[in-house]
C-alpha positions as CSV (number, residue, x, y, z in Angstrom):
1,M,0.0,0.0,0.0
2,S,1.4,3.4,-1.0
3,T,1.3,6.5,1.2
4,L,-0.4,9.5,-0.4
5,N,2.3,12.1,-0.9
6,G,3.9,14.3,-3.5
7,Q,6.1,11.5,-4.8
8,V,3.2,9.1,-5.5
9,I,1.2,11.9,-7.1
10,G,4.2,13.0,-9.2
11,Q,4.9,9.4,-10.3
12,A,1.3,9.1,-11.5
13,H,1.5,12.4,-13.3
14,F,4.8,11.7,-15.1
15,A,3.7,8.2,-16.1
16,T,0.5,9.5,-17.5
17,R,2.2,12.4,-19.1
18,A,4.7,10.0,-20.8
19,L,1.7,8.2,-22.4
20,L,0.2,11.5,-23.6
21,D,3.6,12.7,-25.0
22,R,3.9,9.4,-26.9
23,A,0.4,9.7,-28.2
24,V,0.7,13.2,-29.5
25,A,4.3,13.0,-30.8
26,P,3.1,11.8,-34.3
27,L,0.9,14.9,-34.4
28,G,4.0,17.1,-34.2
29,I,3.0,18.8,-30.9
30,D,4.1,18.8,-27.4
31,F,2.5,18.9,-23.9
32,A,2.4,22.7,-23.7
33,Q,0.7,22.9,-27.1
34,V,-1.8,20.3,-26.0
35,I,-2.8,22.4,-23.1
36,A,-3.1,25.5,-25.3
37,L,-5.2,23.6,-27.9
38,N,-7.5,22.5,-25.1
39,A,-7.9,26.1,-23.9
40,L,-8.9,27.1,-27.4
41,T,-11.6,24.5,-28.0
42,A,-14.4,26.7,-26.8
43,G,-13.7,29.4,-29.4
44,P,-11.5,32.5,-29.8
45,V,-9.9,33.7,-26.6
46,D,-8.4,37.1,-25.7
47,R,-4.6,36.5,-26.0
48,T,-3.8,38.3,-22.8
49,S,-6.3,36.2,-20.8
50,L,-5.1,33.0,-22.5
51,V,-1.5,33.7,-21.7
52,R,-2.2,34.5,-18.0
53,R,-4.4,31.5,-17.6
54,L,-1.9,29.1,-19.1
55,A,1.1,30.6,-17.3
56,S,-0.7,30.2,-14.0
57,A,-1.9,26.7,-14.8
58,R,1.6,25.5,-15.9
59,R,3.6,27.6,-13.5
60,V,5.7,29.1,-16.2
61,D,6.5,32.6,-17.3
62,E,4.1,34.3,-19.7
63,S,7.0,34.5,-22.3
64,A,7.0,30.7,-22.4
65,V,3.2,30.7,-23.2
66,L,3.7,33.3,-25.9
67,E,6.2,31.0,-27.5
68,V,3.7,28.1,-27.4
69,I,1.1,30.3,-29.0
70,D,3.5,31.5,-31.6
71,G,4.4,27.9,-32.4
72,L,0.8,26.9,-32.9
73,V,0.3,29.9,-35.2
74,D,3.5,29.0,-37.1
75,A,2.3,25.4,-37.5
76,G,-1.0,26.6,-38.8
77,L,-3.0,25.2,-35.9
78,A,-4.0,28.6,-34.4
79,L,-4.7,32.0,-35.8
80,L,-3.9,35.3,-34.1
81,D,-6.3,38.0,-34.9
82,D,-3.9,40.9,-34.1
83,T,-6.5,43.7,-34.0
84,T,-7.1,46.1,-31.1
85,E,-7.6,43.2,-28.7
86,P,-5.7,40.3,-30.1
87,R,-7.6,37.0,-30.0
88,V,-6.4,33.5,-30.6
89,S,-8.5,30.8,-32.2
90,L,-8.0,27.4,-33.7
91,T,-7.8,26.9,-37.4
92,D,-9.5,24.0,-39.1
93,A,-6.2,22.1,-38.8
94,G,-6.0,23.0,-35.2
95,Q,-9.5,21.7,-34.6
96,S,-8.6,18.5,-36.3
97,T,-5.5,18.1,-34.2
98,Q,-7.4,18.9,-31.1
99,A,-10.0,16.2,-31.9
100,R,-7.1,13.7,-32.3
101,V,-5.7,14.8,-29.0
102,A,-9.1,14.4,-27.3
103,E,-9.4,10.9,-28.8
104,A,-5.9,10.0,-27.5
105,V,-6.7,11.4,-24.0
106,G,-10.0,9.5,-24.0
107,G,-8.2,6.2,-24.7
108,I,-5.6,6.8,-22.1
109,T,-8.2,7.8,-19.6
110,A,-10.3,4.7,-20.3
111,R,-7.3,2.4,-20.0
112,L,-5.9,3.9,-16.8
113,Y,-9.1,4.9,-14.9
114,G,-11.9,2.8,-16.5
115,D,-12.0,0.1,-13.9
116,I,-11.6,2.3,-10.8
117,P,-14.9,2.2,-8.9
118,P,-16.6,5.6,-9.2
119,A,-16.7,6.2,-5.5
120,E,-12.9,5.7,-5.2
121,A,-12.3,8.0,-8.2
122,D,-14.5,10.6,-6.6
123,V,-12.5,10.5,-3.4
124,A,-9.2,10.6,-5.2
125,A,-10.4,13.6,-7.3
126,R,-11.5,15.5,-4.1
127,V,-8.2,14.8,-2.4
128,L,-6.2,15.9,-5.3
129,A,-8.3,19.0,-5.8
130,L,-7.8,19.8,-2.1
131,V,-4.0,19.3,-2.3
132,T,-3.9,21.5,-5.4
133,E,-5.9,24.2,-3.7
134,R,-3.6,24.2,-0.6
135,A,-0.5,24.3,-2.8
136,N,-1.9,27.2,-4.8
137,D,-2.8,29.1,-1.6
138,E,0.7,28.6,-0.3
139,L,2.2,29.7,-3.6
140,A,0.0,32.8,-3.5
141,G,1.2,33.5,0.1
142,V,-2.2,32.9,1.7
143,A,-1.8,31.9,5.3
């Protein structure tokens, strides 16, 4: 029986992430781009809001997120409408790639989580959400 701690959570994250990286490599994208594509599925997003949200979620500098967005634009997967308030949206190729990513994630999720009883999965989700909230509060300097 494993003890719940950061090491166990990290091992699960990195093992799952390795599966995702392997699944999306043939699409020519990386993990950071997967996250950005996911954020764009609902439609055009204000670039500043997108950058802040992704930088916060990934714990990276905003410049790193701007590089990811630029990479998606350069690859023809996203479009930057550089008007007064720049907005980022998926191109048709970006939507197609995102659909393939979602399919891959669905398969990974089914294989890894499919036989976990729903009650246990709910408890695990609540515990991980609480750990995330506490870590975020500590990072923000909340007592």
